[in-house]
N, C-alpha and C positions, 0 to 999 in steps of 0.2 A: 445887567446881567449882576446876579447877587454873589459875592463871592462868601464863603463861610471859614473864615481863619482857623477856625477849629475843627475841622473836618479835614482827615489827611486825604490825600489823592489816591494813597495806595489801598486805602480801606475800600473804595469804590471799586476796586479791580478783586476785590476777594481776599488781600492778604490782610491777616490780622493785625491789628494797632500793636504794638509793643506795651507789654504789661508793667508795671511798676516792678523794680529792681529789688531782688531780694539784697538783705544784709548778708555777710559772709557768716554769721552765726545762725542763720535760718537755712543756710543749703548744705546737705548733708551729701557726703563722697558717696559714688557708687556703693554699692553692696558688694561688690566684686574687689574693691580696693580696701574693705574694712578688713583688718586683720583681729584675733583676739586678743594679740597682746602686742607691742611695740618690738618686740624680738622675734616676731614670728618670720619676718622676711630673711632675719639673719640667720636663724635655725636653717630654712629651705636653703640658703645660698652655702652654708657650712655644710649640709649633707650633700648636698652637689660636689662641694670640694671635694668631701671625703669620697665620692665616690669615682670621681675623675682619678684622685690619687692611688686610689685601690687598683684600678684600672692599668693606670701607667706602671706600678709597680708590680702588677701580672706581667708585663710585657716581657720578651726575652731582651737580654743585653744585646747591644750590637756585637756582631761577630768581626773583630778586628781583622782578621784575614780577608773577609769581603771586602773591607774598606780600603786595604791596603791595594787589593787587586782592583777595585774601582780608581783609584789612585793612577796605577801605574797604567792601566788602559787609559787613562783619560790623558795622562802625558805621552802617550805612544802616537807620533804622527801619522803612522800605517794603520790605526785602529778606527772605525773598522775596515777592514780589507775590500778590496776592489769587489772580491766574489759577493762579498757580505752585501756589499751595498747593491750590486746588480740583483741579487736574490730577494733584499727587501724591496728595492723599487718594483720588481716583476709581482711580489705580491700586492704592494698597495695600488699598483695600475690595474692588477685583476679585482681585486675587491671593488675600485672605483669602477669600471667598467659594469660589472655585475650589480651594484647600488644602481647607477644609470638604468640598465635595464629594466630593472624592478622598477624604478618609478615609472617607466613607460607603461609597463602593463597594468598599471593601476588605474 
């Protein structure tokens, strides 16, 4: 049996042989990553930052009275009441049963 040391076993299976590597100076970055100037990305980031800041500035301030009410309710051992819990659990169970029945009909 003759063995050719210059022949790659992979080339017999249809996989192309690797080509010579290019130098870094010969490789160009993908067109999508090329920017018109080095500051282009910074400008885009700054514009996004300005849009977010404007959106935050347009939001209403936190209503202190609602925060205080929330703190009071969180500290109340009887909140939510037994009646509220019963009603909430009934609603959750009803929705669960309806979803299960809806899945069976499909």
